MARZALUM-62580 format. One record per residue (C-alpha): residue number from 1; x, y, z; residue in one letter. Coordinates in steps of 0.1 Angstrom, whole numbers, plus 2048, in hexadecimal, padded with zeros to 3 digits. Layout:
% residues N
- i:c1:c2:c3:aa
- NUM:X:Y:Z:A .
...
% end
This chain:
% residues 73
- i:c1:c2:c3:aa
- 1:4F0:AD4:9B0:M .
- 2:4E2:AB2:9C3:N .
- 3:4EB:A94:9CD:A .
- 4:4E7:A7A:9B7:L .
- 5:4F5:A92:99B:K .
- 6:516:A96:9B1:L .
- 7:518:A70:9B4:V .
- 8:512:A69:98B:A .
- 9:530:A7F:985:I .
- 10:546:A70:9A1:T .
- 11:53E:A4D:995:L .
- 12:543:A53:976:I .
- 13:568:A67:97F:A .
- 14:573:A4A:995:A .
- 15:568:A36:971:G .
- 16:57F:A48:958:V .
- 17:59C:A4C:972:L .
- 18:59D:A25:97C:A .
- 19:5A2:A22:953:L .
- 20:5B8:A3B:952:V .
- 21:5CD:A2A:970:Y .
- 22:5C4:A08:975:G .
- 23:5CD:A0B:993:S .
- 24:5DB:A1D:9B5:F .
- 25:5F5:A12:9D0:S .
- 26:5FA:A1B:9F2:Y .
- 27:60D:A1A:A0C:T .
- 28:603:A00:A31:K .
- 29:61A:A04:A56:D .
- 30:616:9EA:A63:T .
- 31:62C:9DD:A88:T .
- 32:647:9C0:A84:A .
- 33:658:9BB:AA1:V .
- 34:64B:9C5:AC1:K .
- 35:662:9C7:AE2:L .
- 36:659:9D7:B04:G .
- 37:65E:9FC:AF6:P .
- 38:66F:9F7:AD3:L .
- 39:65B:9F4:ABA:E .
- 40:66B:9E8:A97:L .
- 41:64C:9F4:A75:S .
- 42:64A:9EB:A53:V .
- 43:63C:9FF:A39:K .
- 44:62E:9E6:A1D:E .
- 45:61E:9F3:9FA:K .
- 46:5FE:9E9:9F0:E .
- 47:5F2:9EE:9CE:T .
- 48:5CE:9E8:9C8:V .
- 49:5C5:9DF:99F:N .
- 50:5A3:9EA:995:V .
- 51:595:9D5:978:P .
- 52:587:9E6:95B:V .
- 53:568:9D8:95E:W .
- 54:55F:9E8:97F:A .
- 55:572:A0A:968:G .
- 56:557:A06:950:V .
- 57:537:9FF:969:G .
- 58:541:A1E:97A:A .
- 59:538:A33:95C:I .
- 60:520:A21:94B:V .
- 61:50F:A24:971:V .
- 62:517:A4B:974:G .
- 63:507:A50:953:G .
- 64:4EF:A3D:95D:L .
- 65:4E2:A52:976:L .
- 66:4F1:A70:96A:L .
- 67:4D4:A70:94B:A .
- 68:4BC:A5E:961:F .
- 69:4BD:A67:983:G .
- 70:4AE:A8B:980:S .
- 71:48E:A7D:969:K .
- 72:471:A7F:97A:K .
- 73:451:A6E:96E:G .
% end
Protein backbone atom coordinates (compact mmCIF):
# COMPACT_ATOMS: atom_id res chain seq x y z
CA UNK A 1 0.00 0.00 0.00
CA UNK A 2 1.52 3.30 -1.00
CA UNK A 3 1.38 6.57 0.91
CA UNK A 4 -1.34 8.11 -1.28
CA UNK A 5 -3.77 5.28 -0.57
CA UNK A 6 -2.98 5.50 3.13
CA UNK A 7 -3.73 9.25 3.14
CA UNK A 8 -6.97 8.66 1.20
CA UNK A 9 -8.18 5.97 3.60
CA UNK A 10 -7.25 8.14 6.59
CA UNK A 11 -9.23 11.08 5.16
CA UNK A 12 -12.27 8.88 4.54
CA UNK A 13 -12.12 7.44 8.07
CA UNK A 14 -11.71 10.90 9.61
CA UNK A 15 -14.65 12.20 7.57
CA UNK A 16 -16.89 9.35 8.68
CA UNK A 17 -15.88 9.86 12.32
CA UNK A 18 -16.56 13.60 12.00
CA UNK A 19 -20.05 12.91 10.68
CA UNK A 20 -20.82 10.26 13.30
CA UNK A 21 -19.58 12.13 16.39
CA UNK A 22 -19.88 15.78 15.30
CA UNK A 23 -17.49 17.02 17.98
CA UNK A 24 -14.68 15.96 20.26
CA UNK A 25 -13.52 17.18 23.64
CA UNK A 26 -10.24 17.29 25.48
CA UNK A 27 -9.01 18.40 28.89
CA UNK A 28 -6.53 21.24 29.22
CA UNK A 29 -4.51 21.94 32.38
CA UNK A 30 -3.99 25.61 33.19
CA UNK A 31 -2.25 27.26 36.12
CA UNK A 32 -4.71 29.44 38.04
CA UNK A 33 -2.54 30.72 40.89
CA UNK A 34 1.17 30.44 41.56
CA UNK A 35 2.39 31.80 44.90
CA UNK A 36 5.93 30.69 45.60
CA UNK A 37 5.99 26.91 46.05
CA UNK A 38 2.17 26.75 46.09
CA UNK A 39 0.57 26.23 42.70
CA UNK A 40 -3.11 25.71 41.93
CA UNK A 41 -4.06 24.27 38.58
CA UNK A 42 -7.44 24.03 36.92
CA UNK A 43 -8.55 21.40 34.43
CA UNK A 44 -10.73 22.86 31.72
CA UNK A 45 -12.78 20.70 29.39
CA UNK A 46 -12.77 22.09 25.86
CA UNK A 47 -15.16 20.95 23.11
CA UNK A 48 -14.45 21.37 19.42
CA UNK A 49 -17.40 21.10 17.03
CA UNK A 50 -16.58 19.66 13.61
CA UNK A 51 -18.74 21.15 10.82
CA UNK A 52 -20.68 18.76 8.60
CA UNK A 53 -19.08 20.26 5.48
CA UNK A 54 -15.62 19.36 6.80
CA UNK A 55 -16.60 15.71 7.27
CA UNK A 56 -18.21 15.49 3.85
CA UNK A 57 -15.26 17.28 2.29
CA UNK A 58 -12.78 14.86 3.84
CA UNK A 59 -14.78 11.89 2.51
CA UNK A 60 -14.99 13.40 -0.99
CA UNK A 61 -11.29 14.31 -1.15
CA UNK A 62 -10.31 10.88 0.20
CA UNK A 63 -12.54 9.18 -2.35
CA UNK A 64 -11.10 11.23 -5.19
CA UNK A 65 -7.56 10.47 -4.10
CA UNK A 66 -8.39 6.79 -3.83
CA UNK A 67 -10.08 6.69 -7.25
CA UNK A 68 -7.81 8.94 -9.30
CA UNK A 69 -4.58 9.12 -7.29
CA UNK A 70 -3.10 5.86 -8.50
CA UNK A 71 -3.91 6.32 -12.19
CA UNK A 72 -0.87 7.07 -14.26
CA UNK A 73 -1.36 8.86 -17.57
